[in-house]
N, C-alpha and C positions, 0 to 999 in steps of 0.2 A: 796433711801434713798435722799434726797435732803441736798447737801449741805451746812454748811450754814459759813460764815469765816468772824469773823470780827475782822476792819483792827484801831489799835487802838497807839496814839498816846500821847507825854508827853505833858501837864500831865496831861491821862489821868479823865475821871470824872468817878465813879468809878456807880455811879447811871444808869447812859446812857450805858454803859457796862452791866449793871446787867438784864438789861429790858430785852436784847436780852438772855443773858444767860438764865432766865430764863422763856422765849418764846422758845427759840431751844434747847434749853440745857441740859433739866431734864424731864429724863423721870417718866415718870407718871403710875402708877396702873390703867387695864386695858385699855390701851390705846397705839394701834399700838407705835412704834418709827417710828418717818418720817420723824427724822432731825437727821445731825448730828453739832453738832458746836466745830469750832476752833478760836484760837485768835494769828494772825498776829501782827508786827508791822514790822515796815521800815530798824529799828536795832537792829536786838533779841539780847535777854536783858535783864537787870533791866530797866521797864519802871515806871518811880513817878505817881502818883497819885495824883488828888485834893485832897484824906482822910488823904494822908499825911505817908501815907510806899509807898514802892514797890514794882510790881509783875514784874516774872521772865516770859516772856515771848521766848519761842524758836523758835518757826515758821518765817520766812522772805515773802517780800510782793512775791513771789514763790507760798507761801501757797492761793491764791486770784485767779490761774490758775485752781484750780481745784472746784473753787467755784460755788454752782445754785447759790446761793444771797449771796451776797459783805454789809457786813452791816459797816459806819462809824458811830460810835455809843459818837457822840463827837467831836468840833476840838477848841482846843483850844493853844496860842489864838487864836479867831476868825476870825481876821486881819493878822494871819500870812502865807503868800502861801504855802500852800503841795512842796514838794520838787516835782523833774522833777522825780523823779525817782516814787511818789508815783503818782503825774497825769499818765505818760504811766502805769501804774497799775491799776489805773484806769477803761483809756479808753481802755486797752486792755483786761479785764474784761468782762467789756461793751459789748466791740463790738464782741467778740466770744458767745454772747446769756446769757451773768451771769444781773440776778437783781443786782440794787445798789439801795441800801436805806442809807439813812442817820436820824438821831434823833439830835435831836436840833442842835446844831450849825455847824455838820457835814453837814449840806449844805452849808457851806460855802467851804468844802474840792473838790464838786460835782461841784460845779458852776465857783472852779478854774477847773477842768475840762473838763469843757465846756456841763457839763452831762446835763445841766439843758436849755442851751441854746433854748432861741424861747416857754419854756414852763412853767406854771404856776407853784409857787413851795411855800411852808411856813418854815420857822424856828423857834422862840421862838420870842413871842413879841418883848421883848427888843430888838431885833439885827434887826426885819424887816428891819430900819430904814437904817441902816448900810448895808446891806444887798441886798439891793435894790440901794440906791447911787453905788458902788460896782460895780454888777452885774446889768450893764441898760436896758440888753437880757432877761432881765430874770422877767415874771409876779409875781413877792412878793404877797401872798395871807395873811395878815399879820389877819388872824380871824381863819382858818380852825386848823384841830388840826391832820391834814397831807393830804399830795396829793401825789396819785396813777395814772403813766401811765404806768403800768404792766413792763415796763422796766428797771426805773428811782420812788424811790420813798422820799418821803417827811414827818419830822412831824414836829408839832411845840414842842414848852419844854417839857424839860424831860422829865413828864409825862406823855401826850402824845405817846412816842416811845414805849409805852403799847399799845397802841388803834393801831399804828402799826401795831406794829405785831402782834398783837390781830386780825388784816384786811385782815394783810396777811397771818397766819393760815385759814381763813374761806377762802383766795379766794383759797386758794391751798385744802385744806382737807373736807371745807364742814362747816357747821353749826351747825352741831353735833359736830365735833372733837372741833369745835373751845369753844361751849357752858360746853364740859368737862375741857377742858384749865384754862377756866373764872373760873370755879366749883371749881377749884383747889389752887386756883390764891385769890380765895373769893373776886369778881367782876365781875364786868358785861361786858358780851362778845361784848358789844355795847356799848360808850359812849355818849351819843344826846350833839347836841350844838356844838362852838368854842371856841377859846381859850381867845379870848375877855369878857369873862361874868369870865375870872381871871387877864385879863392883865389889866378891868374898875376899877377906882376909887372905893370904897364900897357904897354903898347908906346907907341916914340916917338914913333911919327908917329898921329894921329889917326884915328878908322873915315871914310874915303871916303865918304860917300852913306848915306843911311839907305836899308831896305829894305822898309819900311811901303807903298812906293806897288806894292810889287814885287806884297808880299804881296799887296795889294788887287782889284791886278790877278788876278794866279793864282785866288782866291779866288771872283771872279767867272765862272772858264769854269773849273770843276778838272772836268767833265763833256766836256771839249773838248780837245784830244789834243797839251798844254801839254808840253815836253822842254825837259830844260836848256838848250836850245839857243837856244830860243823866250821862253826867261824872259831867259836872256843878252843875246837882239835885243835883246828889248823892254824890258830895265837901260839899255840902251847901253855895256856892256861884252862882255870876254874869256869865256867859260867860266872859265875859273880864276880870274879877277877876281871871278865871280859866289861862284866858291866859299870865297875866302876872304874876302869879306863875310858871305856866311852862316856859315861858321866864328867869325868876330872877333865878329858879331851874336847870331846864337843857337845855337852850339855845337853844328852840325851841317852836315850837306851836305843841295846846294837838293832832290836826290834823295830822300833820307828825311824833307825838310818834307812836299814833294809829295805822298808817299805817307800820312804823317799824316795832313795835312786828307785826302784822297782817305778812307780810310776812317772818321775820322769824320764827312762827309758822308755815307757809305751805315749809320752806325747812325744815325745822323739820322733818314734816309728808313726807316728796317729799326722806326724804334720809334713815326712819329708818321704811313706806311701803307701800304697794301698792297697796293705796285707788290708785282709776281714783284723774283725778282731776276738776272732779265735790267737788265731795265728798272731800277732801282737800279744798278747796277757799272756800265748806261752815262752814269746819268745820277752817280754821281762820279770816271767815270775809270777803270773798274777793268776797264774793256771788256766780262767775261764773268762767268757766275755763275761757271764755274769758276774764273777768276782772284781772284776776290767771295772764293767759299770758299778758295782757301788763303792767301790776305793774310789773313785771320782766323785762319784756324789761328794763321798762323805768328806777328802782334799779339799776339789775343787770347784760343789757347786752346781758341777753342772755332767750332762753326761761323753764315753767318747765321740759318741758322732754327729751332738753338736760340736765340740771343742776340736774335731776336725772339718767339719765346714766352718766354721770360724778360722780360722789360723792357715789354714790350705788356700780359703780365699784372697787372705792377706799373701799366702808367699806368692800365689798366681795372680795377682793387683800390680801397676808400676809401682810400688813403696807407699799405696793409703791404707790407711786403717783398714777394717771392716770395719760392717756396720755395728749399733750399739744393739738393735733392735733383737728381738725376743725371737730363738733361732722355736721350729717347731719341732715338735716329741718324735726321739728317738723311735725310728723300728727295731 
């Protein structure tokens, strides 16, 4: 069982906390329980929220000592440094091997603790300039939805906290488990693009034509030789117009979107079937086992064989996460 602890701080944003609670603290029918979730604060007792009510938090900073993942769901005011006790607790949790995660302005707390020095990180686009000025040793990327280094992860503005938590669940438990969680929340298991598509000023013209019918059409044909040209022909537009619509509506290119969908399909087949790699590659549109291995290494940093061993083991166990030990080379 993976233990998640959220460190809250007045005035606490209820949405950022809710992101973590909804992802890690809810039991879902038909899905093994893989996480426990708790909330702690520096001074146990009533904690003021931005929503106009106080919440009662009974656990103190010592709760972080037992956590496998520590989440800082926002830190306001962003310019107010955390106390030495909070900094010490975050450093202690990280040094013993806990994963430390921030949502939105929570990146400020991680940076004050020195956990982001020399690393790439993100936060809400409106805070990125202040963050970069305060922490010159951190490489701030104001575009991406989240950055994950394995031991430390940061997300952009509030909604991107869900994207990061979904990514962590997918990394911990596999694509099929994450897809089940996404379905119960009526959301996609992976959102394309970066946060600049939301921070940029609105264009004078409306986006002309939703991509939804085209995306559904492609999803049913991943194993077929779908190309950007066939996508554009089906939509009845030029390839240039198609690329513009993908950039406007999804923040990515048609080719990249198609590749991520094919990799996701291959992940699902690896978790749910005993098909050989060549068959999985064909069904997901990745053509060959060689190409499947290359795409997996580039996108996921692992091989299809190692991925299958990790997540099939988890699916067959009684809800316990798989070991994080190194997998043997794929034959």
